[in-house]
C-alpha positions in Angstrom: 16.0 1.5 -9.4 12.4 1.4 -8.4 11.7 0.5 -4.8 8.7 0.4 -2.5 9.7 0.6 1.2 6.9 0.5 3.8 7.5 2.9 6.7 7.7 0.8 9.9 4.5 0.9 12.0 2.7 3.0 9.5 0.2 2.3 6.6 2.4 4.3 4.2 5.5 3.8 2.1 8.3 5.6 0.5 8.5 4.8 -3.2 11.5 5.6 -5.3 10.4 5.8 -9.0 13.9 6.4 -10.3 12.9 10.0 -10.9 11.2 11.1 -7.7 10.9 10.1 -4.0 7.2 9.7 -3.1 5.2 9.4 0.1 2.4 7.1 -0.9 -0.8 6.1 1.0 -4.0 4.5 0.0 -7.6 5.0 1.1 -7.5 8.1 3.2 -11.3 8.2 3.2 -11.5 11.8 4.5 -14.8 12.5 6.1 -15.7 8.9 7.0 -16.9 10.0 10.5 -19.8 11.9 9.0 -20.7 9.0 6.8 -20.7 6.6 9.8 -23.0 8.9 11.7 -25.5 9.5 8.9 -25.5 6.0 7.4 -25.0 3.8 10.4 -25.8 5.9 13.4 -22.3 5.4 14.8 -20.9 8.6 16.4 -17.1 8.8 16.2 -15.2 11.9 16.9 -13.5 13.4 13.9 -10.0 12.1 13.4 -9.1 14.5 10.6 -6.5 16.3 12.7 -4.9 12.9 13.7 -4.7 11.8 10.1 -3.2 15.2 9.1 -0.6 15.2 11.9 0.4 11.6 11.0 1.0 12.5 7.4 2.8 15.7 8.3 5.1 13.7 10.6 5.7 11.1 7.8 6.5 13.8 5.3 9.0 15.4 7.8 10.6 12.0 8.4 10.9 10.9 4.7 11.4 14.2 2.9 9.5 13.3 -0.3 9.3 15.1 -3.6 5.7 14.2 -4.1 2.6 13.0 -2.2 0.6 10.3 -3.9 -2.8 8.8 -2.9 -3.8 5.5 -4.3 -7.4 6.3 -4.6 -10.3 7.1 -2.2 -8.8 10.2 -0.8 -12.4 11.1 0.1 -15.2 8.9 1.5 -18.5 10.1 0.1 -19.2 8.9 -3.4 -21.1 12.0 -4.3 -20.0 15.6 -3.8 -17.9 16.2 -0.7 -19.5 17.8 2.3 -17.8 20.7 4.2 -15.9 18.5 6.7 -14.6 16.2 4.0 -13.5 18.8 1.6 -12.1 20.9 4.4 -10.0 18.0 5.7 -8.4 17.4 2.3 -7.8 21.1 1.5 -6.1 21.8 4.8 -4.0 18.6 4.6 -2.7 19.4 1.1 -2.0 23.1 2.0 0.0 22.1 5.1 1.9 19.3 3.3 2.9 21.8 0.6 3.9 19.0 -1.8 3.0 18.4 -5.4 0.2 15.8 -5.1 -1.1 13.1 -7.4 -4.4 11.3 -6.7 -5.2 8.1 -8.5 -9.0 8.3 -8.7 -10.8 5.7 -6.7 -14.4 4.5 -6.7 -15.2 6.9 -3.8 -13.7 10.0 -5.4 -16.6 11.3 -7.4 -15.7 14.5 -9.2 -12.7 15.3 -6.9 -10.8 16.6 -9.9 -13.2 19.6 -10.1 -12.0 21.2 -6.9 -8.8 19.5 -5.5 -5.4 21.2 -5.8 -3.7 18.1 -7.2 -3.1 16.1 -10.4 -5.9 13.5 -10.7 -5.5 10.5 -12.9 -8.3 8.2 -13.9 -8.9 4.9 -12.2 -6.8 2.8 -14.5 -3.8 4.5 -13.0 -0.5 6.2 -13.8 3.1 5.2 -14.3 5.8 7.3 -12.7 9.3 6.1 -13.7 9.3 2.4 -13.3 6.4 2.2 -10.8 2.7 1.8 -11.8 0.0 3.1 -9.5 -3.7 2.1 -9.6 -6.6 2.1 -7.2 -7.7 -1.4 -7.9 -11.5 -1.1 -8.4 -11.0 -1.5 -12.2 -8.5 -3.0 -14.5 -5.1 -1.2 -14.7 -3.8 0.2 -18.0 -1.2 -1.5 -20.1 1.2 1.3 -19.2 0.8 0.6 -15.5 1.2 -3.1 -16.0 4.4 -2.5 -18.0 6.2 -1.2 -14.9 8.6 -3.2 -12.7 6.4 -2.7 -9.6 2.6 -2.1 -9.4 1.1 -0.4 -6.3 -2.6 -0.5 -5.5 -5.1 0.2 -2.8 -8.9 -0.5 -2.6 -8.7 -3.8 -0.8 -7.9 -2.5 2.7 -6.2 -5.9 3.4 -6.5 -7.3 6.9 -5.9 -10.6 8.7 -8.0 -12.0 11.5 -5.6 -13.4 14.1 -6.6 -15.9 16.8 -4.5 -16.5 20.0 -4.1 -19.7 22.0 -7.1 -19.0 24.2 -9.5 -18.1 21.3 -9.1 -14.3 21.4 -9.3 -12.6 18.1 -8.1 -9.4 16.6 -8.0 -7.7 13.2 -4.7 -6.3 11.9 -4.0 -4.3 8.8 -1.4 -5.9 6.5 0.6 -5.3 3.4 0.4 -7.9 0.6 3.4 -8.4 -1.7 4.2 -10.9 -4.4 4.6 -11.6 -8.1 1.7 -10.3 -10.2 0.3 -13.2 -12.3 -0.1 -12.5 -16.0 -3.1 -14.8 -16.6 -6.1 -12.7 -15.5 -4.9 -9.7 -17.5 -4.2 -11.7 -20.6 -7.6 -13.3 -20.3 -9.1 -9.8 -20.1 -7.2 -8.3 -23.0 -3.9 -9.4 -24.5 -3.1 -5.7 -25.1 -2.8 -5.3 -21.3 0.3 -7.5 -21.2 2.0 -6.3 -24.3 4.9 -5.0 -22.3 4.8 -7.6 -19.5 7.9 -7.6 -17.2 6.7 -9.9 -14.4 6.0 -7.0 -12.0 5.8 -7.2 -8.3 2.4 -6.2 -6.8 2.2 -4.3 -3.6 -1.3 -4.0 -2.0 -1.3 -1.1 0.5 -3.3 -1.2 3.7 -5.9 1.4 4.2 -4.5 4.6 5.8 -7.8 5.2 7.5 -8.4 2.4 10.1 -12.1 3.2 10.4 -13.0 1.9 6.9 -12.9 -1.9 7.4 -11.3 -4.2 5.0 -10.9 -7.5 3.2 -9.9 -10.3 5.6 -7.5 -12.0 3.3 -7.0 -15.1 5.4 -10.7 -16.0 5.5 -13.3 -16.8 2.9 -14.0 -13.2 2.2 -14.2 -12.2 -1.4 -11.7 -9.8 -2.8 -12.8 -6.5 -4.3 -10.4 -6.0 -7.2 -11.4 -7.8 -10.4 -8.0 -9.4 -10.8 -7.6 -10.7 -7.2 -7.0 -13.2 -5.8 -5.9 -14.9 -9.0 -3.5 -12.1 -9.8 -1.6 -12.7 -6.5 -1.7 -16.4 -5.9 1.7 -16.5 -4.1 1.3 -13.3 -2.1 2.9 -12.8 1.3 1.3 -10.8 4.2 3.2 -8.4 6.4 2.1 -6.6 9.5 2.6 -2.8 9.8 5.6 -3.4 12.0 7.3 -5.4 9.2 6.6 -8.9 10.7 6.3 -11.4 7.8 3.2 -13.6 8.4 3.8 -15.8 5.3 1.4 -16.8 2.6 -1.7 -14.7 3.2 -4.2 -17.5 2.7 -2.6 -19.6 5.5 -2.1 -17.0 8.2 
């Protein structure tokens, strides 16, 4: 039975495909600190070792058969620099797990050097779970799964307290995936439609910003928000916030 279980207080999930137990994250954005320095003049110490230790701890805790990244494992859209490539290579070596990367819009030619299986952006189906990045339309095979997992959006909510203070929190989005936008795109996409659940993963990297889903910000995926009209938002600690539009 397919299942997606977020790991409490972590932007990661254990996914049971019916064939394997996966540790799944989205939007690692390795090397983002270099990009922030070069593109925005913002100097942030490298958090590569923190990200690596967090993932190693999660792997030890969950004992997965495979590590899967829902796109944007790297940050630079062009070829990776030394720090970026080094972060990924050391991470995968120390994890020591078979790895699948669903190619995202930041991933350039990652398949030319990474020690992992790399799918195209339309995604891959493993058992009864479909995985896609979200920057393009998923394949019919992915949409024929019982559950569809995606990244790309970096969903967040902006919360305001009783005295007007504001903070931004990463969230999970979950709900029934609507058939209509996919059928309008191409009826072939919904040939094996099973009314799947959609799970939108928070970004693993907390430096890369995100879509404030409870404001007027536009979504990034071509099938959102219409594809998730009744979605619920959950904080990383598991707190259910309710319908994401009304948080």
